[in-house]
A tleap script that builds the chain and sets N, CA, C and O, in Angstrom:
source leaprc.protein.ff14SB
mol = sequence {
  NMET PRO LYS ARG SER GLY LYS PRO PRO ALA
  ASP PRO ILE LEU ALA ALA LYS SER ILE LEU
  ALA GLN ALA THR GLY GLU GLN PRO HIE GLN
  GLU PRO GLU ALA LYS ASP PRO ALA ALA VAL
  ALA LEU GLY ARG ARG GLY GLY LEU LYS GLY
  GLY LEU ALA ARG LYS ALA ALA LEU THR PRO
  GLU GLN ARG LYS GLU SER ALA LYS LYS ALA
  ALA GLU ALA ARG TRP GLY THR LYS ASP LYS
  CGLY
}
set mol.1.N position { -30.473 -58.277 106.166 }
set mol.1.CA position { -30.904 -59.116 105.005 }
set mol.1.C position { -32.022 -59.994 105.136 }
set mol.1.O position { -32.009 -60.739 106.116 }
set mol.2.N position { -33.071 -60.064 104.277 }
set mol.2.CA position { -34.005 -60.857 104.402 }
set mol.2.C position { -33.700 -62.408 104.291 }
set mol.2.O position { -32.760 -62.755 103.575 }
set mol.3.N position { -34.495 -63.413 105.005 }
set mol.3.CA position { -34.266 -64.736 104.921 }
set mol.3.C position { -34.580 -65.132 103.350 }
set mol.3.O position { -35.391 -64.570 102.615 }
set mol.4.N position { -33.749 -66.215 103.040 }
set mol.4.CA position { -34.031 -66.558 101.610 }
set mol.4.C position { -35.281 -67.435 101.473 }
set mol.4.O position { -35.865 -67.513 100.392 }
set mol.5.N position { -35.700 -68.105 102.578 }
set mol.5.CA position { -36.729 -69.159 102.404 }
set mol.5.C position { -38.068 -68.414 102.643 }
set mol.5.O position { -38.232 -67.656 103.598 }
set mol.6.N position { -38.959 -68.667 101.763 }
set mol.6.CA position { -40.341 -67.948 101.781 }
set mol.6.C position { -41.287 -69.055 102.500 }
set mol.6.O position { -42.509 -68.905 102.480 }
set mol.7.N position { -40.749 -70.045 103.063 }
set mol.7.CA position { -41.701 -71.131 103.790 }
set mol.7.C position { -42.047 -70.675 105.175 }
set mol.7.O position { -41.187 -70.098 105.842 }
set mol.8.N position { -43.159 -70.877 105.617 }
set mol.8.CA position { -43.395 -70.660 107.025 }
set mol.8.C position { -42.647 -71.680 107.926 }
set mol.8.O position { -42.207 -72.742 107.485 }
set mol.9.N position { -42.538 -71.297 109.183 }
set mol.9.CA position { -41.767 -72.116 110.171 }
set mol.9.C position { -42.433 -73.516 110.221 }
set mol.9.O position { -43.630 -73.636 109.960 }
set mol.10.N position { -41.667 -74.558 110.552 }
set mol.10.CA position { -42.187 -75.907 110.501 }
set mol.10.C position { -43.196 -76.034 111.750 }
set mol.10.O position { -44.208 -76.731 111.678 }
set mol.11.N position { -42.866 -75.359 112.815 }
set mol.11.CA position { -43.796 -75.428 114.016 }
set mol.11.C position { -45.093 -74.819 113.588 }
set mol.11.O position { -45.070 -73.694 113.089 }
set mol.12.N position { -46.251 -75.478 113.743 }
set mol.12.CA position { -47.532 -74.923 113.333 }
set mol.12.C position { -47.934 -73.736 114.218 }
set mol.12.O position { -48.614 -72.845 113.710 }
set mol.13.N position { -47.560 -73.658 115.515 }
set mol.13.CA position { -47.812 -72.357 116.276 }
set mol.13.C position { -47.086 -71.203 115.809 }
set mol.13.O position { -47.588 -70.080 115.814 }
set mol.14.N position { -45.812 -71.471 115.371 }
set mol.14.CA position { -44.971 -70.361 114.974 }
set mol.14.C position { -45.408 -69.903 113.580 }
set mol.14.O position { -45.350 -68.713 113.272 }
set mol.15.N position { -45.838 -70.832 112.751 }
set mol.15.CA position { -46.297 -70.525 111.433 }
set mol.15.C position { -47.654 -69.700 111.403 }
set mol.15.O position { -47.885 -68.821 110.574 }
set mol.16.N position { -48.537 -70.102 112.430 }
set mol.16.CA position { -49.732 -69.413 112.553 }
set mol.16.C position { -49.547 -67.914 113.073 }
set mol.16.O position { -50.271 -66.979 112.729 }
set mol.17.N position { -48.424 -67.822 113.991 }
set mol.17.CA position { -48.137 -66.449 114.455 }
set mol.17.C position { -47.515 -65.679 113.344 }
set mol.17.O position { -47.738 -64.470 113.280 }
set mol.18.N position { -46.857 -66.186 112.578 }
set mol.18.CA position { -46.234 -65.437 111.369 }
set mol.18.C position { -47.229 -64.976 110.465 }
set mol.18.O position { -47.171 -63.858 109.954 }
set mol.19.N position { -48.292 -65.927 110.210 }
set mol.19.CA position { -49.302 -65.538 109.325 }
set mol.19.C position { -50.170 -64.543 109.777 }
set mol.19.O position { -50.622 -63.699 109.004 }
set mol.20.N position { -50.461 -64.575 111.057 }
set mol.20.CA position { -51.338 -63.552 111.772 }
set mol.20.C position { -50.519 -62.190 111.744 }
set mol.20.O position { -51.121 -61.136 111.536 }
set mol.21.N position { -49.333 -62.208 111.924 }
set mol.21.CA position { -48.413 -61.064 111.975 }
set mol.21.C position { -48.504 -60.341 110.706 }
set mol.21.O position { -48.644 -59.118 110.700 }
set mol.22.N position { -48.423 -61.096 109.528 }
set mol.22.CA position { -48.455 -60.657 108.241 }
set mol.22.C position { -49.747 -59.922 107.845 }
set mol.22.O position { -49.850 -58.829 107.287 }
set mol.23.N position { -50.862 -60.898 108.323 }
set mol.23.CA position { -52.244 -60.278 108.048 }
set mol.23.C position { -52.615 -58.974 108.788 }
set mol.23.O position { -53.299 -58.093 108.269 }
set mol.24.N position { -52.136 -58.920 109.984 }
set mol.24.CA position { -52.458 -57.732 110.763 }
set mol.24.C position { -51.553 -56.599 110.425 }
set mol.24.O position { -51.870 -55.507 110.897 }
set mol.25.N position { -50.493 -56.668 109.699 }
set mol.25.CA position { -49.534 -55.664 109.377 }
set mol.25.C position { -48.388 -55.509 110.347 }
set mol.25.O position { -47.591 -54.593 110.147 }
set mol.26.N position { -48.240 -56.256 111.301 }
set mol.26.CA position { -47.351 -56.145 112.206 }
set mol.26.C position { -45.972 -56.518 111.712 }
set mol.26.O position { -44.970 -55.892 112.055 }
set mol.27.N position { -45.948 -57.636 110.836 }
set mol.27.CA position { -44.840 -57.947 109.958 }
set mol.27.C position { -45.021 -57.820 108.622 }
set mol.27.O position { -45.935 -58.501 108.157 }
set mol.28.N position { -44.284 -57.002 107.723 }
set mol.28.CA position { -44.579 -56.958 106.309 }
set mol.28.C position { -44.320 -58.276 105.592 }
set mol.28.O position { -43.416 -59.030 105.953 }
set mol.29.N position { -45.071 -58.519 104.643 }
set mol.29.CA position { -44.857 -59.707 103.836 }
set mol.29.C position { -43.694 -59.374 102.899 }
set mol.29.O position { -43.734 -58.339 102.234 }
set mol.30.N position { -42.666 -60.214 102.827 }
set mol.30.CA position { -41.467 -59.810 102.091 }
set mol.30.C position { -41.479 -60.664 100.669 }
set mol.30.O position { -41.320 -61.884 100.637 }
set mol.31.N position { -41.668 -59.932 99.635 }
set mol.31.CA position { -41.568 -60.642 98.329 }
set mol.31.C position { -40.122 -60.922 98.137 }
set mol.31.O position { -39.260 -60.171 98.593 }
set mol.32.N position { -39.844 -62.029 97.444 }
set mol.32.CA position { -38.497 -62.293 96.893 }
set mol.32.C position { -38.000 -61.354 95.913 }
set mol.32.O position { -38.737 -60.898 95.039 }
set mol.33.N position { -36.708 -61.028 96.028 }
set mol.33.CA position { -36.094 -60.105 95.230 }
set mol.33.C position { -36.021 -60.647 93.789 }
set mol.33.O position { -35.803 -61.836 93.554 }
set mol.34.N position { -36.224 -59.671 92.793 }
set mol.34.CA position { -36.258 -60.199 91.423 }
set mol.34.C position { -34.761 -60.662 91.058 }
set mol.34.O position { -33.744 -60.262 91.624 }
set mol.35.N position { -34.815 -61.413 90.196 }
set mol.35.CA position { -33.386 -61.891 89.636 }
set mol.35.C position { -32.752 -60.902 88.713 }
set mol.35.O position { -33.398 -60.131 88.004 }
set mol.36.N position { -31.523 -60.967 88.762 }
set mol.36.CA position { -30.676 -60.039 87.891 }
set mol.36.C position { -30.736 -60.670 86.403 }
set mol.36.O position { -30.291 -61.769 86.075 }
set mol.37.N position { -31.364 -59.757 85.604 }
set mol.37.CA position { -31.514 -60.084 84.190 }
set mol.37.C position { -30.355 -60.629 83.623 }
set mol.37.O position { -30.413 -61.669 82.967 }
set mol.38.N position { -29.111 -59.912 83.850 }
set mol.38.CA position { -27.838 -60.284 83.316 }
set mol.38.C position { -27.345 -61.606 83.736 }
set mol.38.O position { -26.751 -62.280 82.894 }
set mol.39.N position { -27.510 -62.058 84.904 }
set mol.39.CA position { -27.152 -63.348 85.488 }
set mol.39.C position { -28.172 -64.344 84.937 }
set mol.39.O position { -27.754 -65.469 84.664 }
set mol.40.N position { -29.480 -64.055 84.739 }
set mol.40.CA position { -30.351 -65.049 84.061 }
set mol.40.C position { -29.945 -65.355 82.628 }
set mol.40.O position { -29.930 -66.517 82.220 }
set mol.41.N position { -29.618 -64.322 81.862 }
set mol.41.CA position { -29.122 -64.468 80.512 }
set mol.41.C position { -27.851 -65.186 80.441 }
set mol.41.O position { -27.653 -66.030 79.566 }
set mol.42.N position { -26.960 -64.876 81.353 }
set mol.42.CA position { -25.715 -65.688 81.154 }
set mol.42.C position { -25.953 -67.192 81.617 }
set mol.42.O position { -25.395 -68.078 80.969 }
set mol.43.N position { -26.613 -67.468 82.514 }
set mol.43.CA position { -26.864 -69.011 82.835 }
set mol.43.C position { -27.636 -69.741 81.661 }
set mol.43.O position { -27.365 -70.870 81.252 }
set mol.44.N position { -28.652 -68.908 81.179 }
set mol.44.CA position { -29.441 -69.541 79.930 }
set mol.44.C position { -28.311 -69.780 78.840 }
set mol.44.O position { -28.195 -70.900 78.343 }
set mol.45.N position { -27.607 -68.900 78.522 }
set mol.45.CA position { -26.676 -68.941 77.317 }
set mol.45.C position { -25.690 -70.292 77.547 }
set mol.45.O position { -25.447 -71.122 76.671 }
set mol.46.N position { -25.193 -70.316 78.892 }
set mol.46.CA position { -24.311 -71.487 79.210 }
set mol.46.C position { -25.196 -72.768 79.111 }
set mol.46.O position { -24.724 -73.750 78.536 }
set mol.47.N position { -26.373 -72.812 79.604 }
set mol.47.CA position { -27.090 -73.955 79.436 }
set mol.47.C position { -27.546 -74.457 78.188 }
set mol.47.O position { -27.716 -75.656 77.970 }
set mol.48.N position { -27.777 -73.396 77.235 }
set mol.48.CA position { -28.002 -73.638 75.780 }
set mol.48.C position { -26.840 -74.244 75.076 }
set mol.48.O position { -27.015 -75.040 74.154 }
set mol.49.N position { -25.583 -73.868 75.510 }
set mol.49.CA position { -24.378 -74.365 74.795 }
set mol.49.C position { -23.905 -75.726 75.341 }
set mol.49.O position { -23.254 -76.498 74.636 }
set mol.50.N position { -24.239 -75.992 76.579 }
set mol.50.CA position { -23.592 -77.199 77.325 }
set mol.50.C position { -24.026 -78.484 76.721 }
set mol.50.O position { -23.145 -79.325 76.542 }
set mol.51.N position { -25.128 -78.741 76.413 }
set mol.51.CA position { -25.543 -79.966 75.745 }
set mol.51.C position { -24.849 -80.256 74.333 }
set mol.51.O position { -24.340 -81.341 74.050 }
set mol.52.N position { -24.894 -79.126 73.467 }
set mol.52.CA position { -24.117 -79.279 72.227 }
set mol.52.C position { -22.748 -79.471 72.389 }
set mol.52.O position { -22.168 -80.306 71.694 }
set mol.53.N position { -22.162 -78.810 73.211 }
set mol.53.CA position { -20.720 -78.983 73.401 }
set mol.53.C position { -20.291 -80.414 73.947 }
set mol.53.O position { -19.232 -80.942 73.609 }
set mol.54.N position { -21.172 -80.979 74.791 }
set mol.54.CA position { -20.966 -82.386 75.288 }
set mol.54.C position { -21.087 -83.335 74.127 }
set mol.54.O position { -20.325 -84.287 73.952 }
set mol.55.N position { -22.121 -83.004 73.324 }
set mol.55.CA position { -22.431 -83.951 72.203 }
set mol.55.C position { -21.287 -83.974 71.334 }
set mol.55.O position { -20.773 -85.037 70.986 }
set mol.56.N position { -20.784 -82.634 70.898 }
set mol.56.CA position { -19.601 -82.849 69.997 }
set mol.56.C position { -18.267 -83.336 70.612 }
set mol.56.O position { -17.355 -83.738 69.889 }
set mol.57.N position { -18.168 -83.290 71.999 }
set mol.57.CA position { -16.896 -83.900 72.537 }
set mol.57.C position { -17.070 -85.420 72.807 }
set mol.57.O position { -16.047 -85.973 73.210 }
set mol.58.N position { -18.080 -86.134 72.675 }
set mol.58.CA position { -18.290 -87.471 73.019 }
set mol.58.C position { -18.429 -88.156 71.599 }
set mol.58.O position { -18.910 -87.574 70.626 }
set mol.59.N position { -17.941 -89.498 71.584 }
set mol.59.CA position { -18.111 -90.266 70.501 }
set mol.59.C position { -19.480 -90.992 70.543 }
set mol.59.O position { -20.004 -91.183 71.640 }
set mol.60.N position { -20.020 -91.363 69.524 }
set mol.60.CA position { -21.336 -92.050 69.407 }
set mol.60.C position { -21.512 -93.159 70.543 }
set mol.60.O position { -22.570 -93.247 71.166 }
set mol.61.N position { -20.416 -94.010 70.784 }
set mol.61.CA position { -20.422 -95.039 71.668 }
set mol.61.C position { -20.541 -94.441 73.153 }
set mol.61.O position { -21.271 -94.938 74.011 }
set mol.62.N position { -19.794 -93.397 73.336 }
set mol.62.CA position { -19.843 -92.699 74.577 }
set mol.62.C position { -21.188 -92.211 75.050 }
set mol.62.O position { -21.605 -92.317 76.203 }
set mol.63.N position { -21.836 -91.650 74.006 }
set mol.63.CA position { -23.176 -91.001 74.156 }
set mol.63.C position { -24.252 -92.273 74.488 }
set mol.63.O position { -25.139 -92.208 75.339 }
set mol.64.N position { -24.019 -93.236 73.776 }
set mol.64.CA position { -24.845 -94.347 73.983 }
set mol.64.C position { -24.790 -94.938 75.436 }
set mol.64.O position { -25.814 -95.204 76.065 }
set mol.65.N position { -23.608 -95.111 75.890 }
set mol.65.CA position { -23.345 -95.604 77.023 }
set mol.65.C position { -23.882 -94.572 78.234 }
set mol.65.O position { -24.445 -95.016 79.235 }
set mol.66.N position { -23.684 -93.408 78.061 }
set mol.66.CA position { -24.068 -92.348 78.934 }
set mol.66.C position { -25.746 -92.404 79.070 }
set mol.66.O position { -26.348 -92.310 80.140 }
set mol.67.N position { -26.288 -92.558 77.912 }
set mol.67.CA position { -27.779 -92.512 77.713 }
set mol.67.C position { -28.249 -93.934 78.407 }
set mol.67.O position { -29.264 -93.916 79.103 }
set mol.68.N position { -27.631 -94.979 78.252 }
set mol.68.CA position { -28.098 -96.313 79.015 }
set mol.68.C position { -27.865 -96.091 80.473 }
set mol.68.O position { -28.690 -96.534 81.272 }
set mol.69.N position { -26.828 -95.452 80.880 }
set mol.69.CA position { -26.728 -95.182 82.294 }
set mol.69.C position { -27.656 -94.251 82.944 }
set mol.69.O position { -27.978 -94.402 84.123 }
set mol.70.N position { -28.107 -93.268 82.195 }
set mol.70.CA position { -29.068 -92.314 82.659 }
set mol.70.C position { -30.398 -93.008 82.640 }
set mol.70.O position { -31.186 -92.856 83.574 }
set mol.71.N position { -30.685 -93.801 81.555 }
set mol.71.CA position { -32.071 -94.507 81.656 }
set mol.71.C position { -32.184 -95.377 82.803 }
set mol.71.O position { -33.208 -95.338 83.485 }
set mol.72.N position { -31.081 -96.281 83.128 }
set mol.72.CA position { -31.072 -97.179 84.128 }
set mol.72.C position { -31.292 -96.471 85.492 }
set mol.72.O position { -31.993 -96.955 86.380 }
set mol.73.N position { -30.618 -95.250 85.592 }
set mol.73.CA position { -30.775 -94.443 86.853 }
set mol.73.C position { -32.259 -94.127 87.021 }
set mol.73.O position { -32.813 -94.442 88.074 }
set mol.74.N position { -32.898 -93.552 86.092 }
set mol.74.CA position { -34.170 -93.145 86.047 }
set mol.74.C position { -35.279 -94.222 86.111 }
set mol.74.O position { -36.252 -94.069 86.848 }
set mol.75.N position { -35.132 -95.221 85.395 }
set mol.75.CA position { -36.307 -96.199 85.300 }
set mol.75.C position { -35.942 -97.469 85.931 }
set mol.75.O position { -36.839 -98.290 86.127 }
set mol.76.N position { -34.678 -97.747 86.289 }
set mol.76.CA position { -34.299 -99.072 86.907 }
set mol.76.C position { -34.928 -99.281 88.242 }
set mol.76.O position { -35.486 -98.328 88.787 }
set mol.77.N position { -34.882 -100.473 88.821 }
set mol.77.CA position { -35.612 -100.920 90.066 }
set mol.77.C position { -34.755 -100.344 91.165 }
set mol.77.O position { -33.526 -100.389 91.209 }
set mol.78.N position { -35.521 -99.828 91.995 }
set mol.78.CA position { -34.733 -99.333 93.412 }
set mol.78.C position { -34.675 -100.234 94.479 }
set mol.78.O position { -35.731 -100.795 94.773 }
set mol.79.N position { -33.618 -100.508 95.154 }
set mol.79.CA position { -33.440 -101.459 96.311 }
set mol.79.C position { -34.401 -100.919 97.383 }
set mol.79.O position { -34.483 -99.714 97.623 }
set mol.80.N position { -35.083 -101.804 97.984 }
set mol.80.CA position { -35.931 -101.536 99.245 }
set mol.80.C position { -35.406 -101.886 100.513 }
set mol.80.O position { -36.098 -102.286 101.449 }
set mol.81.N position { -33.866 -101.694 100.544 }
set mol.81.CA position { -33.294 -101.974 101.679 }
set mol.81.C position { -32.442 -101.028 102.352 }
set mol.81.O position { -31.917 -101.325 103.425 }
savepdb mol mol.pdb
quit
């Protein structure tokens, strides 16, 4: 089974060795496997429905509170300690 990570090794010497092996053909370059179209479609369908379902389940006050919390998490000051 091929490794999932396409990144070269963290050690620069091993990374250079890996690149050289691929360039000379000693080690074939492994392309990542294509995603299953059925799984992609299923995930997209769930993602499209999720936001609307959450909106329908929450009251306007709950949505407002959730939005405030999200904005504070994104734009609020971060502690430097």
